[in-house]
N, C-alpha and C positions, 0 to 999 in steps of 0.2 A: 543506521549502523546495524543492518540486518545480518545476523550470523547463522551458522548451521551447527546442529549437534552431530554426534557420531553416526546417527541413523540417517543423516541427510535431510532432516526436517528443519524448517525455518524455526529459529529460536528468538523469542522476544523477552526482554527484561521489563517487567511491569511493576509499577508502584501503585498501591492503593492507600490514599490518605483520607481518613475519616475518623471522627471522634465516636462513632457508634460501632462497637466491635461486632455486633450482630450483622450489621450491613456489610462490613468488611468480609465476614465469613460467607455471606450469601453471594456477594459479588465475586469473590475468589473462586467459589465452587462453580458458578455459572461460566466464568471466563475460562477456567480449565477445560470444561466440557466443550464449549463452543470452539476454542482454538484447536482442540484435539480433532474435531470434525473437519477443520480447515487444514489439516495436515501441518500444524504448527505446534512447536513446543514453547511453553511459557514458564518463566520463573517469576513468581509473584512475591513481592515484598510488602507486608502490611505496616502501616504507620498510623498511630492514633492521634498524631498531632503534626502540624506543618513544620515546627521547629526540628523535630527528629528527622523528618524527610530531608530538609535543607542541609542539615549537618551530614547526613549519610551521603548526599550527592557530592560532597567534596572528594569522595573516593570511588563513587560508583555512578555509571551512566545508565539512565533508564530510557528505553525506547518510547514508552507510554506511561503517563501518569494520570490516574483517576483521582481527581482532587475535589473534595467536598468544599463548597463555597462557605457555608455557614458553620465555622468552627471558632471556639474560644481562643483568646490570646492572639493568634495569628490567623487572619481570615484566608480563605482560599484565594481571593484576589491578590492579597499581599504576597502570599506564597507563590502564586503564578508569576508575579513580577520578578521575584528572586530566582525562580526556576529558569526563567528566560535568560537571566543574566549568566547563570552558571552553565546552562545547557540549552542553547537556542534551538537545537535540533529535536529535542524531546517533544513528543506530542501530548498536549494537555487536553484531557477530557473532563470538563466540569460536571460535578454531580450535586444535585440539591433537590429538596422538596419544595423550595420556594420558587415557583415558576416565574415570578416577576423579576427575578435576578438575571434571567437569561440575556436580556438586552444589555445589562451592565457588563456581561462577560466578554462581549465582542472586542473590547479594548485590548484584551490579552491574547487575542488570536487563537482561541481554542480550536482543536481539531473537531470537537463535537461537544454536545451538551446532553447529559442524561438526566431524566427526571426520576427521582426516587418514588417507586410505586411497589405494588405487590410483586412478589418474585415472578409469578407467571406472566404478568403484564410487562415486566422489564426485559424478559428473555428475547422477544423478537427484536427489540431495539438494540440490545447488546449484540445480537447476531449481525445486524446491519453494520454496526460500528466496527466489529471485528473484521467483517468482509472488506470494509473501506480501508481499514488499517493495513490489511494484508496486501491489497492492491497498491497502496501507497508505498509500502516498504519494498515490494517486489519491483516496482518501477524504479526505485532508487538504489537497487543493488546492481552489480555488474556481472557480466559473463566474461569468461576468458576463452578466446578463440586461438587456434594454432594457425597463423596465417601462412601464406605461400613461402615466406622466408624461414619457416619453422620457428618463428618467434611467438611467444605468448603475448597476446594483446588484450587488454581489458576494455570492454565497451559498457558504458552505462545503459541500462535497458531503456530509460526514459529518453535517451538521445537517439535510439534506433527508430528510424521512420518506417523502414520495411526491410525485409530479408527476401532475396531473390535466389532461386535455385537455377544454376546455369552450368551445364557441362560438368557435372560432378562436383561443382563448387557452390558454396553459399556466399553471396555478396551482401554485405551489410551497408545499407545506405543510411547515413546518420545526419543529425542536425549540424554536424561540423562541415558537411558538404565537401568532403575530400574529392580531389580529382580522380584518384584511384581508390574506390571504396575498399575497406578491409574485407578479406575473404578467407575462407578455409575450405579445405577439401572434405566435404561431408554432404550427407543428404538432408533434406528439409526435415525428415523424420527425427533427426538428432535433436533439433531444437523445438519441435512442435509442442511437446508436453510442457516444457518450462515456459515458453513464451505465451502459449495460449492461456496460461494462468496469470499472465501479467498484462491484461488488456489488449492482447493481440487477437486477431481473427485471421482465418484462412479464406480469402475470397477466390482463390485460384490454386490449382495444384502446384504452382511454382512460386507462390508468394505467401508470406506471413506479414501482416501489417499492424502497426501500432495505432489503435483507435484514438489515442491522444493526439495523433498527428493528422487525423482526417479533416480535410477542409470541406469536402462535399461528397456525398454519396448519391450518384445519379442512377436510379433503378432503370429508367427508360433507356439510357445509353449504355447501361451496364458498365459504368466506370466509377472509380473512386479516386478523387483528387486529393493528393497528400500535401503536407505543409511545404514541401520543397517544389510544388507545382507539377510534379509528375503524376500521371494517370495510371492507375492499376486496374487491370481488367477484372470484372466481376462475372465469373463463369456460371453457367446454368447449374452445374452440379453442386456448387458451394453457395449459391445465391441466398437461398432461404435461411440457412443457418447463420450466415454472415450478417444478413440484414437484421435478424432477430437479436443477435448478440449486440449489434451496434445500437439497436433501439433500447435495449435494457441498459446499456452503458450510458446513453444520453439521459436516461431517466434517473440516474443515481444522484 
């Protein structure tokens, strides 16, 4: 449920639930700084107990919930079960100093697991989590194109396999496998900045491709096979940057 503020920045609603106020303050400060660097706005709600969080969720949706596992009265695991019932799309990130609990957390399908440590030691891990969250939410929001019929059409970014520039038009090939792909009169430059921040790479001057839909990248033949079976050329001018970005993508 990614939204945007008046400045055009991504805006996330985040809950922090922990019985240690000092840790809440540290986590809130770090998250504000990290998401600011990622060009995202966050609104952070602190909760000192799981009961207060669950009651608040009756009227408020949270994109992300940082949830301490070891809390009195209602444990983080019990809270996670309730959160999933109320808001299945919310991403839970468990937080704890008890490392042995990480394996028990998998039952609740957390997005990530953060270990409580010194502030300086936690920062790199929080940065990685924030980057993963932004990629996830960007892939799950939609773009609106003005197609040939002058009608606004919404496309989920995660459904876009690749975009092709052809004769002043952009053609959007999607997982829906339409006979006539959606298209709009525009240059590739119009979509580059937005899509390149959403797991897309540019392997050729006429293409933007979604790395989540890559089946095979063949450096020898300079071809990238996509999930729909189509092969996209990997041109010399874009090869090195595209390969490096895909390598980093696969390592995440």
